[in-house]
Structure formats: structure tokens, C-alpha cells
N, C-alpha and C positions, 0 to 999 in steps of 0.2 A: 061213365063212374060207378066204381066198388068202392059200393060207404058197406060200412056194419054198426046196426044196430041194437045193441043193448036193450032186454027190456028183463023183467020181474025180480027187483033188488024191492026197498019197503024196509020198513022198524022188525024188528021180530025178538022175542024174548029169548037169552040166551036158554041150548038144548030143543031150541025150536032149527027148522027147517029153511030154507028158500032153496027154487031156483031160477037161475041163470038164463038167456036165452041171448044168444047172440046171430044174428041175422043177416045173410050175404044179400047183400045187392050189387046188381049190377056181373054178368060175365069174367071169369077166367080163364087164363088157356092152363091154369096145375094153381091145386092149392094146394102148397105142400103141409105147413104146418099151421094151427090156429095152436088158442096159447089164452089163458086169462092171466093181467094180473091184478095189481089193488095195489091204493096210493090212501093211506089217512096220513091224517091234517099232521103236518112237520115228517113225516115222513118221505123213505126215496119207495121209488116204488118197486116195484115189488115182485120176482111173476111167481104165482102162484099151479098152475099150471098148465102144461101141455097135453099134444096128440096130435101124433103125425103116423100116418098110418092106425094101425095097433097099434103102436105105442105107446106110453100114461108116462106120462113123471109128474110131481108132483116136490111139493118144497114140505123137509121133515113137519112145519106146525099146524099143515092142514089135511099128512097121511088119516091117511082110515074112516075121514071125518068127508071130502069132497071127492067126487066120479066129476071126471072134464067124459065130456061123450059127445058124437056127433053124427049127423046124419045129415049123408050128404044127395038125399034123395030132395031136402027141405033144403040140401044148404045153409044149414041149422047148424051150429057149438052151443053145448049145452055146460049148465057147473050146477052138479048139484048140492047143496049143502046143507050138511047132516051134525044136529051135536055144536051149531052154535056157541061162538063163546063174545066176548065181551073185545075182545081182543081181533078180533078179522069184521071189528065197521073199520069201513072203508068206502073207498070208489073201486068199484072192477070196474078193470079196460078189456073186450074184449081187442085181444090180436092175429090178423089170420098175414105168412108170409104167401104171397102166391108170383105170378108173372102172367101181364093180361096178355098175352101177346108176343110168339117170335121176336116180335122187333124192341122186345121190353125187358128189362133181368127183371130178378124177381125185389121183391121189396114188402118193405113190411103194412100195413093198414091196419088204421085205430079208427074204433067204434069213441064216442062221446063220453061211456059212464054210463053207470046204473050207481047210486048210493042202498047200501047194506048198513042199515045199521041195525045192531046188538045190546037188546037193554036188558041189565044186571039184575 
């Protein structure tokens, strides 16, 4: 069973930093893309950042402030968040697209989410 577990959320003042972690448990034959999403109250879930191989992408609102990375030896993805703003307040979700084995197609896996609250 593949599970994603996020950690590192919390309360931080504007301008501060947090580092989110996403640990992947279980085994996948192939893990293609990992991503971070976020969802603020009353808002649509928003794609924040993706990493695939050596390529990363970010939504405009977090460019130059957030960095997504991945440690393949630990099966863990990270989201370093700097210069946090109150509008970054949301539940952050880790997402992975992968394939369990050759008998299974690619699918998305989701973590439970971790709360990030940025005070003004």
C-alpha cells in the first residue's frame, strides 16, 4: 500500500519560512511526478509546484519564494517555503503520480494534508 504523509506545517509569521516534507511509504515501480497542492477555505485546490526528473514548475504566486525538491534515496519530497505571506495560508497536499507494477496503470496518490497558517 502506497501512502504519502506530509509534515512540517504550522503557524508562522509573515516573512518566515517553513519546510514541508512528504514521505512516500510503500513501493512503486515508477514514480514520475510529485507535486504540492494547496487549498484555502472556500477556495479551489491549487497546484503550487511540480517536480519531474530535473524539471520543476511553480505557480506564479510562489515563484522565487518556494522550492520543490526530492530525495530519491529517502523517497521524500520537500517544499521549502520562504518569505511566507498571509495569502499562503492553506492546507498543503502532497501528490504523486506513479505506477505500482506492470499490471497497474499510472494513478495519483494523495497525502492527508498539513496546515500552514501565516499570520500578519
